[in-house]
Predicted model as a PDB file, atoms N, CA, C, CB and O in Angstrom, pLDDT in the B-factor column:
MODEL        1                                                                  
ATOM      1  N   MET A   1      82.445 152.719  74.868  1.00 51.00           N  
ATOM      2  CA  MET A   1      81.483 151.885  75.554  1.00 51.00           C  
ATOM      3  C   MET A   1      82.169 151.024  76.619  1.00 51.00           C  
ATOM      4  CB  MET A   1      80.740 151.005  74.551  1.00 51.00           C  
ATOM      5  O   MET A   1      81.530 150.644  77.600  1.00 51.00           O  
ATOM      6  N   GLY A   2      83.413 150.721  76.450  1.00 60.00           N  
ATOM      7  CA  GLY A   2      84.136 149.915  77.417  1.00 60.00           C  
ATOM      8  C   GLY A   2      84.167 150.533  78.801  1.00 60.00           C  
ATOM      9  O   GLY A   2      84.164 149.823  79.807  1.00 60.00           O  
ATOM     10  N   ARG A   3      84.197 151.853  78.853  1.00 78.00           N  
ATOM     11  CA  ARG A   3      84.245 152.549  80.147  1.00 78.00           C  
ATOM     12  C   ARG A   3      82.974 152.317  80.948  1.00 78.00           C  
ATOM     13  CB  ARG A   3      84.461 154.051  79.939  1.00 78.00           C  
ATOM     14  O   ARG A   3      83.031 152.171  82.169  1.00 78.00           O  
ATOM     15  N   GLY A   4      81.828 152.282  80.276  1.00 79.00           N  
ATOM     16  CA  GLY A   4      80.559 152.046  80.956  1.00 79.00           C  
ATOM     17  C   GLY A   4      80.517 150.668  81.606  1.00 79.00           C  
ATOM     18  O   GLY A   4      80.026 150.515  82.725  1.00 79.00           O  
ATOM     19  N   TRP A   5      81.036 149.663  80.895  1.00 83.00           N  
ATOM     20  CA  TRP A   5      81.056 148.316  81.455  1.00 83.00           C  
ATOM     21  C   TRP A   5      81.974 148.232  82.661  1.00 83.00           C  
ATOM     22  CB  TRP A   5      81.490 147.310  80.400  1.00 83.00           C  
ATOM     23  O   TRP A   5      81.699 147.486  83.600  1.00 83.00           O  
ATOM     24  N   GLU A   6      83.044 148.978  82.644  1.00 86.00           N  
ATOM     25  CA  GLU A   6      83.958 148.979  83.791  1.00 86.00           C  
ATOM     26  C   GLU A   6      83.243 149.509  85.028  1.00 86.00           C  
ATOM     27  CB  GLU A   6      85.217 149.832  83.491  1.00 86.00           C  
ATOM     28  O   GLU A   6      83.433 148.986  86.126  1.00 86.00           O  
ATOM     29  N   ARG A   7      82.430 150.530  84.860  1.00 86.00           N  
ATOM     30  CA  ARG A   7      81.677 151.084  85.991  1.00 86.00           C  
ATOM     31  C   ARG A   7      80.661 150.077  86.508  1.00 86.00           C  
ATOM     32  CB  ARG A   7      80.969 152.385  85.584  1.00 86.00           C  
ATOM     33  O   ARG A   7      80.494 149.920  87.718  1.00 86.00           O  
ATOM     34  N   VAL A   8      79.984 149.399  85.593  1.00 87.00           N  
ATOM     35  CA  VAL A   8      79.009 148.384  85.995  1.00 87.00           C  
ATOM     36  C   VAL A   8      79.724 147.256  86.725  1.00 87.00           C  
ATOM     37  CB  VAL A   8      78.237 147.835  84.764  1.00 87.00           C  
ATOM     38  O   VAL A   8      79.276 146.826  87.788  1.00 87.00           O  
ATOM     39  N   ASP A   9      80.821 146.778  86.173  1.00 87.00           N  
ATOM     40  CA  ASP A   9      81.577 145.699  86.807  1.00 87.00           C  
ATOM     41  C   ASP A   9      82.059 146.088  88.197  1.00 87.00           C  
ATOM     42  CB  ASP A   9      82.763 145.310  85.940  1.00 87.00           C  
ATOM     43  O   ASP A   9      82.092 145.254  89.101  1.00 87.00           O  
ATOM     44  N   ARG A  10      82.429 147.335  88.367  1.00 87.00           N  
ATOM     45  CA  ARG A  10      82.911 147.792  89.664  1.00 87.00           C  
ATOM     46  C   ARG A  10      81.804 147.678  90.722  1.00 87.00           C  
ATOM     47  CB  ARG A  10      83.415 149.247  89.565  1.00 87.00           C  
ATOM     48  O   ARG A  10      82.076 147.311  91.866  1.00 87.00           O  
ATOM     49  N   TYR A  11      80.576 147.988  90.347  1.00 87.00           N  
ATOM     50  CA  TYR A  11      79.448 147.870  91.284  1.00 87.00           C  
ATOM     51  C   TYR A  11      79.048 146.409  91.487  1.00 87.00           C  
ATOM     52  CB  TYR A  11      78.240 148.678  90.775  1.00 87.00           C  
ATOM     53  O   TYR A  11      78.780 145.996  92.615  1.00 87.00           O  
ATOM     54  N   LEU A  12      79.005 145.636  90.424  1.00 88.00           N  
ATOM     55  CA  LEU A  12      78.592 144.246  90.519  1.00 88.00           C  
ATOM     56  C   LEU A  12      79.601 143.380  91.263  1.00 88.00           C  
ATOM     57  CB  LEU A  12      78.364 143.690  89.145  1.00 88.00           C  
ATOM     58  O   LEU A  12      79.232 142.358  91.842  1.00 88.00           O  
ATOM     59  N   TYR A  13      80.845 143.770  91.252  1.00 87.00           N  
ATOM     60  CA  TYR A  13      81.897 143.021  91.926  1.00 87.00           C  
ATOM     61  C   TYR A  13      81.543 142.780  93.389  1.00 87.00           C  
ATOM     62  CB  TYR A  13      83.230 143.762  91.821  1.00 87.00           C  
ATOM     63  O   TYR A  13      81.815 141.704  93.922  1.00 87.00           O  
ATOM     64  N   HIS A  14      80.947 143.756  94.032  1.00 86.00           N  
ATOM     65  CA  HIS A  14      80.611 143.667  95.450  1.00 86.00           C  
ATOM     66  C   HIS A  14      79.346 142.840  95.698  1.00 86.00           C  
ATOM     67  CB  HIS A  14      80.434 145.061  96.025  1.00 86.00           C  
ATOM     68  O   HIS A  14      79.019 142.538  96.846  1.00 86.00           O  
ATOM     69  N   MET A  15      78.645 142.479  94.646  1.00 88.00           N  
ATOM     70  CA  MET A  15      77.415 141.702  94.787  1.00 88.00           C  
ATOM     71  C   MET A  15      77.625 140.214  94.504  1.00 88.00           C  
ATOM     72  CB  MET A  15      76.353 142.250  93.859  1.00 88.00           C  
ATOM     73  O   MET A  15      76.655 139.456  94.455  1.00 88.00           O  
ATOM     74  N   ARG A  16      78.849 139.794  94.322  1.00 91.00           N  
ATOM     75  CA  ARG A  16      79.130 138.385  94.043  1.00 91.00           C  
ATOM     76  C   ARG A  16      78.796 137.542  95.262  1.00 91.00           C  
ATOM     77  CB  ARG A  16      80.607 138.187  93.637  1.00 91.00           C  
ATOM     78  O   ARG A  16      79.005 137.965  96.399  1.00 91.00           O  
ATOM     79  N   LEU A  17      78.279 136.351  95.017  1.00 92.00           N  
ATOM     80  CA  LEU A  17      77.948 135.424  96.097  1.00 92.00           C  
ATOM     81  C   LEU A  17      78.659 134.105  95.850  1.00 92.00           C  
ATOM     82  CB  LEU A  17      76.412 135.212  96.207  1.00 92.00           C  
ATOM     83  O   LEU A  17      78.794 133.655  94.712  1.00 92.00           O  
ATOM     84  N   SER A  18      79.109 133.497  96.932  1.00 94.00           N  
ATOM     85  CA  SER A  18      79.787 132.207  96.805  1.00 94.00           C  
ATOM     86  C   SER A  18      78.755 131.115  96.516  1.00 94.00           C  
ATOM     87  CB  SER A  18      80.593 131.873  98.096  1.00 94.00           C  
ATOM     88  O   SER A  18      77.553 131.314  96.696  1.00 94.00           O  
ATOM     89  N   ASP A  19      79.242 129.970  96.069  1.00 94.00           N  
ATOM     90  CA  ASP A  19      78.350 128.840  95.803  1.00 94.00           C  
ATOM     91  C   ASP A  19      77.609 128.421  97.070  1.00 94.00           C  
ATOM     92  CB  ASP A  19      79.142 127.652  95.238  1.00 94.00           C  
ATOM     93  O   ASP A  19      76.430 128.072  97.012  1.00 94.00           O  
ATOM     94  N   ASP A  20      78.292 128.455  98.209  1.00 96.00           N  
ATOM     95  CA  ASP A  20      77.649 128.075  99.468  1.00 96.00           C  
ATOM     96  C   ASP A  20      76.517 129.028  99.831  1.00 96.00           C  
ATOM     97  CB  ASP A  20      78.675 128.038 100.595  1.00 96.00           C  
ATOM     98  O   ASP A  20      75.465 128.586 100.293  1.00 96.00           O  
ATOM     99  N   VAL A  21      76.714 130.307  99.632  1.00 95.00           N  
ATOM    100  CA  VAL A  21      75.671 131.292  99.927  1.00 95.00           C  
ATOM    101  C   VAL A  21      74.501 131.110  98.965  1.00 95.00           C  
ATOM    102  CB  VAL A  21      76.231 132.735  99.832  1.00 95.00           C  
ATOM    103  O   VAL A  21      73.347 131.159  99.389  1.00 95.00           O  
ATOM    104  N   LEU A  22      74.778 130.901  97.680  1.00 94.00           N  
ATOM    105  CA  LEU A  22      73.707 130.674  96.708  1.00 94.00           C  
ATOM    106  C   LEU A  22      72.931 129.406  97.024  1.00 94.00           C  
ATOM    107  CB  LEU A  22      74.279 130.593  95.297  1.00 94.00           C  
ATOM    108  O   LEU A  22      71.709 129.376  96.883  1.00 94.00           O  
ATOM    109  N   ARG A  23      73.621 128.368  97.446  1.00 94.00           N  
ATOM    110  CA  ARG A  23      72.961 127.118  97.824  1.00 94.00           C  
ATOM    111  C   ARG A  23      72.066 127.340  99.039  1.00 94.00           C  
ATOM    112  CB  ARG A  23      74.005 126.018  98.119  1.00 94.00           C  
ATOM    113  O   ARG A  23      70.949 126.824  99.089  1.00 94.00           O  
ATOM    114  N   ASP A  24      72.545 128.098 100.013  1.00 96.00           N  
ATOM    115  CA  ASP A  24      71.752 128.398 101.202  1.00 96.00           C  
ATOM    116  C   ASP A  24      70.493 129.186 100.843  1.00 96.00           C  
ATOM    117  CB  ASP A  24      72.590 129.181 102.216  1.00 96.00           C  
ATOM    118  O   ASP A  24      69.410 128.896 101.350  1.00 96.00           O  
ATOM    119  N   ILE A  25      70.637 130.176  99.971  1.00 93.00           N  
ATOM    120  CA  ILE A  25      69.484 130.967  99.523  1.00 93.00           C  
ATOM    121  C   ILE A  25      68.484 130.073  98.806  1.00 93.00           C  
ATOM    122  CB  ILE A  25      69.933 132.120  98.596  1.00 93.00           C  
ATOM    123  O   ILE A  25      67.282 130.161  99.056  1.00 93.00           O  
ATOM    124  N   SER A  26      68.970 129.213  97.916  1.00 93.00           N  
ATOM    125  CA  SER A  26      68.091 128.308  97.174  1.00 93.00           C  
ATOM    126  C   SER A  26      67.359 127.353  98.114  1.00 93.00           C  
ATOM    127  CB  SER A  26      68.897 127.511  96.141  1.00 93.00           C  
ATOM    128  O   SER A  26      66.161 127.118  97.957  1.00 93.00           O  
ATOM    129  N   ASP A  27      68.075 126.809  99.083  1.00 93.00           N  
ATOM    130  CA  ASP A  27      67.457 125.886 100.038  1.00 93.00           C  
ATOM    131  C   ASP A  27      66.368 126.575 100.853  1.00 93.00           C  
ATOM    132  CB  ASP A  27      68.515 125.300 100.973  1.00 93.00           C  
ATOM    133  O   ASP A  27      65.287 126.021 101.049  1.00 93.00           O  
ATOM    134  N   ARG A  28      66.658 127.782 101.324  1.00 93.00           N  
ATOM    135  CA  ARG A  28      65.657 128.504 102.116  1.00 93.00           C  
ATOM    136  C   ARG A  28      64.455 128.894 101.265  1.00 93.00           C  
ATOM    137  CB  ARG A  28      66.276 129.755 102.747  1.00 93.00           C  
ATOM    138  O   ARG A  28      63.325 128.880 101.754  1.00 93.00           O  
ATOM    139  N   PHE A  29      64.680 129.242  99.996  1.00 91.00           N  
ATOM    140  CA  PHE A  29      63.580 129.586  99.099  1.00 91.00           C  
ATOM    141  C   PHE A  29      62.701 128.358  98.845  1.00 91.00           C  
ATOM    142  CB  PHE A  29      64.123 130.148  97.764  1.00 91.00           C  
ATOM    143  O   PHE A  29      61.475 128.467  98.829  1.00 91.00           O  
ATOM    144  N   LEU A  30      63.317 127.200  98.649  1.00 91.00           N  
ATOM    145  CA  LEU A  30      62.569 125.969  98.433  1.00 91.00           C  
ATOM    146  C   LEU A  30      61.713 125.618  99.656  1.00 91.00           C  
ATOM    147  CB  LEU A  30      63.529 124.817  98.110  1.00 91.00           C  
ATOM    148  O   LEU A  30      60.555 125.227  99.512  1.00 91.00           O  
ATOM    149  N   VAL A  31      62.280 125.759 100.849  1.00 92.00           N  
ATOM    150  CA  VAL A  31      61.518 125.515 102.079  1.00 92.00           C  
ATOM    151  C   VAL A  31      60.339 126.488 102.154  1.00 92.00           C  
ATOM    152  CB  VAL A  31      62.431 125.663 103.337  1.00 92.00           C  
ATOM    153  O   VAL A  31      59.230 126.093 102.512  1.00 92.00           O  
ATOM    154  N   GLY A  32      60.577 127.744 101.820  1.00 91.00           N  
ATOM    155  CA  GLY A  32      59.502 128.737 101.825  1.00 91.00           C  
ATOM    156  C   GLY A  32      58.409 128.420 100.820  1.00 91.00           C  
ATOM    157  O   GLY A  32      57.227 128.599 101.112  1.00 91.00           O  
ATOM    158  N   MET A  33      58.795 127.944  99.626  1.00 89.00           N  
ATOM    159  CA  MET A  33      57.795 127.576  98.615  1.00 89.00           C  
ATOM    160  C   MET A  33      56.958 126.395  99.089  1.00 89.00           C  
ATOM    161  CB  MET A  33      58.477 127.237  97.276  1.00 89.00           C  
ATOM    162  O   MET A  33      55.735 126.400  98.952  1.00 89.00           O  
ATOM    163  N   LYS A  34      57.621 125.379  99.649  1.00 90.00           N  
ATOM    164  CA  LYS A  34      56.880 124.221 100.146  1.00 90.00           C  
ATOM    165  C   LYS A  34      55.940 124.629 101.275  1.00 90.00           C  
ATOM    166  CB  LYS A  34      57.847 123.128 100.629  1.00 90.00           C  
ATOM    167  O   LYS A  34      54.806 124.156 101.349  1.00 90.00           O  
ATOM    168  N   LYS A  35      56.415 125.503 102.145  1.00 91.00           N  
ATOM    169  CA  LYS A  35      55.580 125.997 103.240  1.00 91.00           C  
ATOM    170  C   LYS A  35      54.412 126.810 102.685  1.00 91.00           C  
ATOM    171  CB  LYS A  35      56.417 126.853 104.221  1.00 91.00           C  
ATOM    172  O   LYS A  35      53.303 126.745 103.215  1.00 91.00           O  
ATOM    173  N   GLY A  36      54.653 127.569 101.631  1.00 89.00           N  
ATOM    174  CA  GLY A  36      53.613 128.381 101.012  1.00 89.00           C  
ATOM    175  C   GLY A  36      52.545 127.576 100.303  1.00 89.00           C  
ATOM    176  O   GLY A  36      51.428 128.060 100.120  1.00 89.00           O  
ATOM    177  N   LEU A  37      52.868 126.346  99.896  1.00 87.00           N  
ATOM    178  CA  LEU A  37      51.899 125.494  99.217  1.00 87.00           C  
ATOM    179  C   LEU A  37      50.989 124.738 100.183  1.00 87.00           C  
ATOM    180  CB  LEU A  37      52.620 124.512  98.334  1.00 87.00           C  
ATOM    181  O   LEU A  37      49.897 124.314  99.805  1.00 87.00           O  
ATOM    182  N   ARG A  38      51.426 124.572 101.400  1.00 88.00           N  
ATOM    183  CA  ARG A  38      50.618 123.825 102.371  1.00 88.00           C  
ATOM    184  C   ARG A  38      49.544 124.711 102.976  1.00 88.00           C  
ATOM    185  CB  ARG A  38      51.504 123.244 103.479  1.00 88.00           C  
ATOM    186  O   ARG A  38      49.798 125.850 103.367  1.00 88.00           O  
ATOM    187  N   LYS A  39      48.356 124.170 103.044  1.00 88.00           N  
ATOM    188  CA  LYS A  39      47.211 124.923 103.553  1.00 88.00           C  
ATOM    189  C   LYS A  39      47.438 125.393 104.988  1.00 88.00           C  
ATOM    190  CB  LYS A  39      45.948 124.074 103.479  1.00 88.00           C  
ATOM    191  O   LYS A  39      47.069 126.512 105.343  1.00 88.00           O  
ATOM    192  N   ASP A  40      48.045 124.540 105.809  1.00 92.00           N  
ATOM    193  CA  ASP A  40      48.217 124.878 107.217  1.00 92.00           C  
ATOM    194  C   ASP A  40      49.374 125.833 107.482  1.00 92.00           C  
ATOM    195  CB  ASP A  40      48.422 123.632 108.006  1.00 92.00           C  
ATOM    196  O   ASP A  40      49.394 126.490 108.523  1.00 92.00           O  
ATOM    197  N   THR A  41      50.342 125.929 106.564  1.00 91.00           N  
ATOM    198  CA  THR A  41      51.494 126.805 106.795  1.00 91.00           C  
ATOM    199  C   THR A  41      51.521 128.016 105.865  1.00 91.00           C  
ATOM    200  CB  THR A  41      52.770 126.020 106.630  1.00 91.00           C  
ATOM    201  O   THR A  41      52.354 128.906 106.037  1.00 91.00           O  
ATOM    202  N   ASN A  42      50.625 128.059 104.886  1.00 88.00           N  
ATOM    203  CA  ASN A  42      50.604 129.180 103.943  1.00 88.00           C  
ATOM    204  C   ASN A  42      50.486 130.538 104.632  1.00 88.00           C  
ATOM    205  CB  ASN A  42      49.460 129.009 102.975  1.00 88.00           C  
ATOM    206  O   ASN A  42      51.193 131.467 104.241  1.00 88.00           O  
ATOM    207  N   PRO A  43      49.624 130.694 105.639  1.00 90.00           N  
ATOM    208  CA  PRO A  43      49.474 132.025 106.247  1.00 90.00           C  
ATOM    209  C   PRO A  43      50.759 132.583 106.855  1.00 90.00           C  
ATOM    210  CB  PRO A  43      48.421 131.970 107.310  1.00 90.00           C  
ATOM    211  O   PRO A  43      50.928 133.800 106.930  1.00 90.00           O  
ATOM    212  N   THR A  44      51.662 131.711 107.286  1.00 90.00           N  
ATOM    213  CA  THR A  44      52.896 132.191 107.920  1.00 90.00           C  
ATOM    214  C   THR A  44      54.109 132.119 107.001  1.00 90.00           C  
ATOM    215  CB  THR A  44      53.172 131.395 109.168  1.00 90.00           C  
ATOM    216  O   THR A  44      55.213 132.492 107.400  1.00 90.00           O  
ATOM    217  N   SER A  45      53.916 131.648 105.790  1.00 88.00           N  
ATOM    218  CA  SER A  45      55.031 131.522 104.856  1.00 88.00           C  
ATOM    219  C   SER A  45      55.425 132.876 104.288  1.00 88.00           C  
ATOM    220  CB  SER A  45      54.673 130.564 103.725  1.00 88.00           C  
ATOM    221  O   SER A  45      54.575 133.729 104.036  1.00 88.00           O  
ATOM    222  N   SER A  46      56.725 133.061 104.089  1.00 86.00           N  
ATOM    223  CA  SER A  46      57.201 134.303 103.466  1.00 86.00           C  
ATOM    224  C   SER A  46      57.055 134.258 101.947  1.00 86.00           C  
ATOM    225  CB  SER A  46      58.665 134.558 103.840  1.00 86.00           C  
ATOM    226  O   SER A  46      57.159 135.292 101.286  1.00 86.00           O  
ATOM    227  N   VAL A  47      56.813 133.068 101.386  1.00 85.00           N  
ATOM    228  CA  VAL A  47      56.623 132.889  99.950  1.00 85.00           C  
ATOM    229  C   VAL A  47      55.221 132.328  99.737  1.00 85.00           C  
ATOM    230  CB  VAL A  47      57.722 131.941  99.334  1.00 85.00           C  
ATOM    231  O   VAL A  47      54.998 131.128  99.903  1.00 85.00           O  
ATOM    232  N   LYS A  48      54.290 133.178  99.375  1.00 83.00           N  
ATOM    233  CA  LYS A  48      52.913 132.743  99.158  1.00 83.00           C  
ATOM    234  C   LYS A  48      52.820 132.034  97.814  1.00 83.00           C  
ATOM    235  CB  LYS A  48      51.929 133.946  99.216  1.00 83.00           C  
ATOM    236  O   LYS A  48      53.254 132.565  96.792  1.00 83.00           O  
ATOM    237  N   MET A  49      52.256 130.842  97.820  1.00 81.00           N  
ATOM    238  CA  MET A  49      52.156 130.048  96.601  1.00 81.00           C  
ATOM    239  C   MET A  49      50.696 129.701  96.344  1.00 81.00           C  
ATOM    240  CB  MET A  49      53.017 128.763  96.704  1.00 81.00           C  
ATOM    241  O   MET A  49      49.925 129.481  97.279  1.00 81.00           O  
ATOM    242  N   LEU A  50      50.329 129.655  95.081  1.00 78.00           N  
ATOM    243  CA  LEU A  50      48.995 129.257  94.665  1.00 78.00           C  
ATOM    244  C   LEU A  50      49.130 128.112  93.663  1.00 78.00           C  
ATOM    245  CB  LEU A  50      48.209 130.462  94.050  1.00 78.00           C  
ATOM    246  O   LEU A  50      49.685 128.317  92.584  1.00 78.00           O  
ATOM    247  N   PRO A  51      48.639 126.910  93.987  1.00 73.00           N  
ATOM    248  CA  PRO A  51      48.698 125.841  92.989  1.00 73.00           C  
ATOM    249  C   PRO A  51      47.752 126.181  91.840  1.00 73.00           C  
ATOM    250  CB  PRO A  51      48.330 124.459  93.621  1.00 73.00           C  
ATOM    251  O   PRO A  51      46.603 126.559  92.070  1.00 73.00           O  
ATOM    252  N   THR A  52      48.222 126.051  90.633  1.00 73.00           N  
ATOM    253  CA  THR A  52      47.410 126.366  89.455  1.00 73.00           C  
ATOM    254  C   THR A  52      47.556 125.244  88.439  1.00 73.00           C  
ATOM    255  CB  THR A  52      47.827 127.732  88.831  1.00 73.00           C  
ATOM    256  O   THR A  52      48.487 124.443  88.523  1.00 73.00           O  
ATOM    257  N   PHE A  53      46.657 125.185  87.497  1.00 68.00           N  
ATOM    258  CA  PHE A  53      46.695 124.149  86.479  1.00 68.00           C  
ATOM    259  C   PHE A  53      46.684 124.804  85.104  1.00 68.00           C  
ATOM    260  CB  PHE A  53      45.504 123.170  86.635  1.00 68.00           C  
ATOM    261  O   PHE A  53      45.893 125.710  84.844  1.00 68.00           O  
ATOM    262  N   VAL A  54      47.570 124.338  84.228  1.00 67.00           N  
ATOM    263  CA  VAL A  54      47.702 124.881  82.881  1.00 67.00           C  
ATOM    264  C   VAL A  54      47.239 123.815  81.899  1.00 67.00           C  
ATOM    265  CB  VAL A  54      49.176 125.327  82.581  1.00 67.00           C  
ATOM    266  O   VAL A  54      47.776 122.708  81.873  1.00 67.00           O  
ATOM    267  N   ARG A  55      46.252 124.152  81.104  1.00 69.00           N  
ATOM    268  CA  ARG A  55      45.761 123.192  80.107  1.00 69.00           C  
ATOM    269  C   ARG A  55      46.465 123.368  78.767  1.00 69.00           C  
ATOM    270  CB  ARG A  55      44.250 123.344  79.922  1.00 69.00           C  
ATOM    271  O   ARG A  55      46.654 122.396  78.036  1.00 69.00           O  
ATOM    272  N   SER A  56      46.855 124.594  78.439  1.00 68.00           N  
ATOM    273  CA  SER A  56      47.601 124.842  77.212  1.00 68.00           C  
ATOM    274  C   SER A  56      48.333 126.169  77.362  1.00 68.00           C  
ATOM    275  CB  SER A  56      46.659 124.855  75.962  1.00 68.00           C  
ATOM    276  O   SER A  56      48.057 126.946  78.276  1.00 68.00           O  
ATOM    277  N   THR A  57      49.257 126.411  76.462  1.00 71.00           N  
ATOM    278  CA  THR A  57      50.026 127.651  76.486  1.00 71.00           C  
ATOM    279  C   THR A  57      49.796 128.412  75.188  1.00 71.00           C  
ATOM    280  CB  THR A  57      51.535 127.364  76.695  1.00 71.00           C  
ATOM    281  O   THR A  57      49.375 127.823  74.192  1.00 71.00           O  
ATOM    282  N   PRO A  58      50.070 129.721  75.187  1.00 74.00           N  
ATOM    283  CA  PRO A  58      49.824 130.514  73.982  1.00 74.00           C  
ATOM    284  C   PRO A  58      50.592 130.042  72.747  1.00 74.00           C  
ATOM    285  CB  PRO A  58      50.170 131.935  74.252  1.00 74.00           C  
ATOM    286  O   PRO A  58      50.139 130.249  71.621  1.00 74.00           O  
ATOM    287  N   ASP A  59      51.754 129.409  72.950  1.00 74.00           N  
ATOM    288  CA  ASP A  59      52.539 128.975  71.793  1.00 74.00           C  
ATOM    289  C   ASP A  59      52.102 127.604  71.267  1.00 74.00           C  
ATOM    290  CB  ASP A  59      54.013 128.935  72.157  1.00 74.00           C  
ATOM    291  O   ASP A  59      52.707 127.075  70.335  1.00 74.00           O  
ATOM    292  N   GLY A  60      51.046 127.025  71.869  1.00 66.00           N  
ATOM    293  CA  GLY A  60      50.513 125.767  71.372  1.00 66.00           C  
ATOM    294  C   GLY A  60      51.110 124.534  72.005  1.00 66.00           C  
ATOM    295  O   GLY A  60      50.602 123.433  71.794  1.00 66.00           O  
ATOM    296  N   THR A  61      52.176 124.680  72.778  1.00 65.00           N  
ATOM    297  CA  THR A  61      52.737 123.514  73.448  1.00 65.00           C  
ATOM    298  C   THR A  61      51.838 123.144  74.608  1.00 65.00           C  
ATOM    299  CB  THR A  61      54.185 123.783  73.935  1.00 65.00           C  
ATOM    300  O   THR A  61      51.055 123.965  75.084  1.00 65.00           O  
ATOM    301  N   GLY A  62      51.946 121.963  75.041  1.00 58.00           N  
ATOM    302  CA  GLY A  62      51.111 121.527  76.164  1.00 58.00           C  
ATOM    303  C   GLY A  62      50.008 120.641  75.666  1.00 58.00           C  
ATOM    304  O   GLY A  62      50.250 119.725  74.880  1.00 58.00           O  
ATOM    305  N   GLY A  63      48.817 120.894  76.103  1.00 52.00           N  
ATOM    306  CA  GLY A  63      47.691 120.058  75.736  1.00 52.00           C  
ATOM    307  C   GLY A  63      47.274 119.203  76.909  1.00 52.00           C  
ATOM    308  O   GLY A  63      46.089 119.121  77.231  1.00 52.00           O  
ATOM    309  N   GLU A  64      48.247 118.557  77.560  1.00 52.00           N  
ATOM    310  CA  GLU A  64      47.919 117.791  78.745  1.00 52.00           C  
ATOM    311  C   GLU A  64      47.843 118.750  79.932  1.00 52.00           C  
ATOM    312  CB  GLU A  64      48.965 116.662  78.994  1.00 52.00           C  
ATOM    313  O   GLU A  64      48.477 119.805  79.934  1.00 52.00           O  
ATOM    314  N   GLN A  65      47.079 118.378  80.915  1.00 48.00           N  
ATOM    315  CA  GLN A  65      46.937 119.241  82.089  1.00 48.00           C  
ATOM    316  C   GLN A  65      48.170 119.078  82.964  1.00 48.00           C  
ATOM    317  CB  GLN A  65      45.638 118.903  82.890  1.00 48.00           C  
ATOM    318  O   GLN A  65      48.535 117.960  83.329  1.00 48.00           O  
ATOM    319  N   ARG A  66      48.808 120.184  83.299  1.00 50.00           N  
ATOM    320  CA  ARG A  66      49.999 120.157  84.138  1.00 50.00           C  
ATOM    321  C   ARG A  66      49.791 121.079  85.321  1.00 50.00           C  
ATOM    322  CB  ARG A  66      51.257 120.566  83.338  1.00 50.00           C  
ATOM    323  O   ARG A  66      49.208 122.156  85.192  1.00 50.00           O  
ATOM    324  N   GLU A  67      50.272 120.648  86.471  1.00 49.00           N  
ATOM    325  CA  GLU A  67      50.195 121.516  87.635  1.00 49.00           C  
ATOM    326  C   GLU A  67      51.406 122.435  87.620  1.00 49.00           C  
ATOM    327  CB  GLU A  67      50.128 120.691  88.958  1.00 49.00           C  
ATOM    328  O   GLU A  67      52.525 121.998  87.352  1.00 49.00           O  
ATOM    329  N   ARG A  68      51.177 123.693  87.907  1.00 55.00           N  
ATOM    330  CA  ARG A  68      52.257 124.677  88.004  1.00 55.00           C  
ATOM    331  C   ARG A  68      52.146 125.376  89.335  1.00 55.00           C  
ATOM    332  CB  ARG A  68      52.206 125.703  86.836  1.00 55.00           C  
ATOM    333  O   ARG A  68      51.050 125.548  89.869  1.00 55.00           O  
ATOM    334  N   ASN A  69      53.274 125.777  89.869  1.00 54.00           N  
ATOM    335  CA  ASN A  69      53.269 126.580  91.076  1.00 54.00           C  
ATOM    336  C   ASN A  69      53.481 128.022  90.649  1.00 54.00           C  
ATOM    337  CB  ASN A  69      54.365 126.108  92.096  1.00 54.00           C  
ATOM    338  O   ASN A  69      54.408 128.340  89.904  1.00 54.00           O  
ATOM    339  N   PHE A  70      52.622 128.865  91.125  1.00 55.00           N  
ATOM    340  CA  PHE A  70      52.649 130.266  90.730  1.00 55.00           C  
ATOM    341  C   PHE A  70      53.035 131.115  91.910  1.00 55.00           C  
ATOM    342  CB  PHE A  70      51.298 130.712  90.169  1.00 55.00           C  
ATOM    343  O   PHE A  70      52.371 131.086  92.946  1.00 55.00           O  
ATOM    344  N   VAL A  71      54.103 131.871  91.765  1.00 54.00           N  
ATOM    345  CA  VAL A  71      54.501 132.808  92.789  1.00 54.00           C  
ATOM    346  C   VAL A  71      53.909 134.156  92.386  1.00 54.00           C  
ATOM    347  CB  VAL A  71      56.072 132.871  92.952  1.00 54.00           C  
ATOM    348  O   VAL A  71      54.279 134.709  91.350  1.00 54.00           O  
ATOM    349  N   PRO A  72      52.995 134.687  93.193  1.00 57.00           N  
ATOM    350  CA  PRO A  72      52.394 135.973  92.838  1.00 57.00           C  
ATOM    351  C   PRO A  72      53.465 137.031  92.559  1.00 57.00           C  
ATOM    352  CB  PRO A  72      51.463 136.451  93.959  1.00 57.00           C  
ATOM    353  O   PRO A  72      54.435 137.167  93.304  1.00 57.00           O  
ATOM    354  N   GLY A  73      53.267 137.762  91.485  1.00 56.00           N  
ATOM    355  CA  GLY A  73      54.223 138.787  91.098  1.00 56.00           C  
ATOM    356  C   GLY A  73      55.251 138.300  90.080  1.00 56.00           C  
ATOM    357  O   GLY A  73      56.052 139.091  89.581  1.00 56.00           O  
ATOM    358  N   SER A  74      55.233 137.007  89.771  1.00 57.00           N  
ATOM    359  CA  SER A  74      56.199 136.488  88.798  1.00 57.00           C  
ATOM    360  C   SER A  74      55.511 136.317  87.447  1.00 57.00           C  
ATOM    361  CB  SER A  74      56.809 135.134  89.280  1.00 57.00           C  
ATOM    362  O   SER A  74      54.286 136.384  87.341  1.00 57.00           O  
ATOM    363  N   THR A  75      56.322 136.095  86.426  1.00 54.00           N  
ATOM    364  CA  THR A  75      55.740 135.790  85.114  1.00 54.00           C  
ATOM    365  C   THR A  75      55.330 134.339  85.122  1.00 54.00           C  
ATOM    366  CB  THR A  75      56.741 136.087  83.946  1.00 54.00           C  
ATOM    367  O   THR A  75      55.883 133.541  85.879  1.00 54.00           O  
ATOM    368  N   PHE A  76      54.394 133.991  84.310  1.00 49.00           N  
ATOM    369  CA  PHE A  76      53.858 132.628  84.302  1.00 49.00           C  
ATOM    370  C   PHE A  76      54.317 131.929  83.035  1.00 49.00           C  
ATOM    371  CB  PHE A  76      52.303 132.630  84.400  1.00 49.00           C  
ATOM    372  O   PHE A  76      53.728 132.142  81.975  1.00 49.00           O  
ATOM    373  N   PRO A  77      55.380 131.077  83.117  1.00 50.00           N  
ATOM    374  CA  PRO A  77      55.907 130.429  81.903  1.00 50.00           C  
ATOM    375  C   PRO A  77      55.012 129.366  81.351  1.00 50.00           C  
ATOM    376  CB  PRO A  77      57.233 129.834  82.176  1.00 50.00           C  
ATOM    377  O   PRO A  77      55.339 128.749  80.337  1.00 50.00           O  
TER     378      PRO A  77                                                      
ENDMDL                                                                          
END                                                                             
């Protein structure tokens, strides 16, 4: 089984990102989410957001109404 991990590691090695690159990606994603939440900028945003409200969760936690941001295509925690 060790040989399989070596092959995976060899491919993943080239996909490493520096902290600066990850920070840049995170910052741009956050700007896109904020733009996606605004009514006037949503149509041009690359990240479409829908404000939603959660009253309770299947596991029973919650109870109070909380606002959640939902990215279409993602799981809803």
